[in-house]
N, C-alpha and C positions, 0 to 999 in steps of 0.2 A: 366663109365656116356663117353659119344661120347664129340667130343675132342673139337669140336664149343659152346659142350653147355659149358664147363669147360671152355675153355676161354675167356668164356665169364661173367661167375661166376667170375673167376679172376681179369677180367676190372673191374663187378660193388663195387667190396673188393679193389680194387684199387683205385679208381673213390671213393669212401668211408674212402679212409687215416687208411683201418683195416689190409691190410699190403700193398706195401713197391717192385718197379720187377727193378733187376740193373740187369742186363749183367751174364750172368755167366762169371767163369775167362777161360775157357777152352775151350766152343764150343756158338760158335757166334751162332749157333739153338737156344742152349736153354738160361734161365731166370734163375733165381732164387727170392722167394716168402720168405720179412719176414715180422713176425708181426709188426706191433709201435705198439708207447704209446698205442695205442688206441685197437686192438687187443690184447696188455699184458690184458686192461685192463675186455675184455669181461673171462678171465681165473672163475672169481666166476661161472659166468652165466654159461656155458658148466658143469664148474662141480656139480650145481645146477641140469642141465636136467639131465646127465652120471645119477646124485641121485636116479633122477624121473625114472629115469627109470629101475635102478634094481628093481622097485616096480611091474613091472609089462612083465620086457621081461626077459629071461635067458640070464644067462651071463656067461660067463668062466673064470673058476679059476684064471682065470690068472686077468681079469679083475674085480674078485671082493677078491683079494688081495687091485688088490689101491684104493681099494674101504677104504678096511676096513683102511689103511693105512690113506687116507681122513679121515676117522670119528672119530679117535685117535685125530685130532686138526687139525680141519678147516681151520683156517686163521691161522693157525705154518704153515699145507701143501701148501694154494694160499701163502704168505708171500714165502715161500722156490723153489715154481717153481719158481712165476713173476720172484724171484731174483737170477733164472739158465736160464733164456730165453731171462734174459736182458745180462749177463752172456756171453750166447752166441753167442748173434746183435754183442753183442763188439770184440768177441773174431773174430768174421766172420768176419766185418766190420775192425780189424784189419792185417788182412789175404789178403782182397780184397787192401788194399792200400801199405802193402807190395810189394803185385804180378801188381804193375802200374808200 
């Protein structure tokens, strides 16, 4: 993807508050993008699209194993995944604070 197209898409996601943008702690030329709560809430939609894709596209073995895990208990998977994203986000926020 061309960098200008990627930049435009990231700007749209940020404007819609799906992601947030912050300065990279090690490089002033880079940015960090994180999912907002609004972005995290999209995970069930993305999983449904993934499951739909399984019907129409050839998936790698890793993707098939991933979807097997999802199908065992989709609600538990989604809850676990969203909690993990929130924990990672909180952990990285704490690291940023301690580095300032």
